[in-house]
C-alpha positions as CSV (number, residue, x, y, z in Angstrom):
1,X,87.0,52.0,30.0
2,X,84.7,53.2,27.2
3,X,82.0,50.8,28.4
4,X,81.9,52.3,31.9
5,X,82.0,55.8,30.4
6,X,78.9,55.1,28.3
7,X,77.1,53.5,31.3
8,X,77.7,56.7,33.4
9,X,76.6,59.0,30.5
10,X,73.5,56.9,30.0
11,X,72.7,57.0,33.7
12,X,73.2,60.7,33.7
13,X,70.8,61.2,30.7
14,X,68.2,58.9,32.3
15,X,68.3,60.8,35.6
16,X,68.1,64.1,33.7
17,X,65.1,62.9,31.7
18,X,63.3,61.7,34.8
19,X,64.0,65.0,36.6
20,X,62.9,67.1,33.7
21,X,59.7,65.1,33.4
22,X,59.0,65.6,37.1
23,X,59.6,69.3,36.9
24,X,57.3,69.8,33.8
25,X,54.6,67.3,34.7
26,X,54.1,67.5,38.4
27,X,52.2,70.3,40.1
28,X,53.3,69.7,43.7
29,X,56.1,72.1,44.7
30,X,57.7,69.5,47.0
31,X,58.0,67.0,44.1
32,X,59.4,69.7,41.9
33,X,62.1,70.5,44.5
34,X,63.0,66.8,44.7
35,X,63.2,66.6,40.9
36,X,65.6,69.6,40.9
37,X,67.8,67.7,43.3
38,X,67.7,64.7,41.0
39,X,68.8,66.9,38.2
40,X,71.8,68.1,40.1
41,X,72.7,64.5,40.8
42,X,72.5,63.9,37.0
43,X,74.9,66.8,36.4
44,X,77.3,65.5,39.0
45,X,77.3,62.0,37.4
46,X,78.0,63.6,34.1
47,X,80.9,65.7,35.4
48,X,82.4,62.6,36.9
49,X,82.0,60.6,33.7
50,X,83.7,63.4,31.7
51,X,86.5,63.5,34.2
52,X,87.2,59.7,34.0
53,X,90.5,58.5,32.7
54,X,92.2,55.1,32.7
55,X,93.8,55.9,36.0
56,X,90.6,56.9,37.8
57,X,88.6,60.1,38.1
58,X,90.4,63.4,37.7
59,X,90.8,65.3,41.0
60,X,89.4,68.5,39.4
61,X,86.2,66.7,38.5
62,X,85.9,65.3,42.0
63,X,86.4,68.7,43.5
64,X,83.8,70.2,41.2
65,X,81.3,67.6,42.2
66,X,82.0,68.0,45.9
67,X,81.4,71.8,45.6
68,X,78.3,71.2,43.5
69,X,77.0,68.8,46.2
70,X,77.5,71.4,48.9
71,X,75.7,74.0,46.9
72,X,72.9,71.6,46.0
73,X,72.4,70.8,49.7
74,X,72.2,74.5,50.5
75,X,69.8,75.2,47.7
76,X,67.7,72.2,48.7
77,X,67.5,73.3,52.3
78,X,66.5,76.8,51.3
79,X,63.9,75.5,48.8
80,X,62.4,73.2,51.5
81,X,62.2,76.1,53.9
82,X,60.3,78.1,51.4
83,X,58.0,75.2,50.7
84,X,57.2,74.9,54.4
85,X,56.6,78.6,54.6
86,X,54.2,78.5,51.5
87,X,52.3,75.6,53.0
88,X,51.9,77.3,56.4
89,X,50.5,80.4,54.7
90,X,48.4,79.0,51.9
91,X,47.7,75.4,53.1
92,X,48.5,74.0,49.7
93,X,51.5,73.0,47.6
94,X,49.6,72.8,44.3
95,X,51.1,75.3,41.8
96,X,47.7,75.7,40.0
97,X,46.1,77.0,43.2
98,X,49.0,79.2,44.1
99,X,49.1,80.7,40.6
100,X,45.6,82.1,41.1
101,X,46.9,84.0,44.1
102,X,49.1,86.1,41.9
103,X,46.5,88.7,40.9
């Protein structure tokens, strides 16, 4: 049991590290949105790992993950709609070029 728990926590930490690297290092808004979605998946795996017991995964942890997945889907759809709108107006997704438009 402890071995599976450590595998899930390690997977969650790896996904979180990859997502945070993608958010910090990438300059494309679409890639940043995808990395935010990967980060929510890492949080969901961590919640499931914490809710594990010898008899399976706790029902409360499962319900939290299902609600989190629904919210992440809504946030992802809204973010992608905003990305499409930004691309239609400015014809770029590069944050460095969009930052210059601020002033």
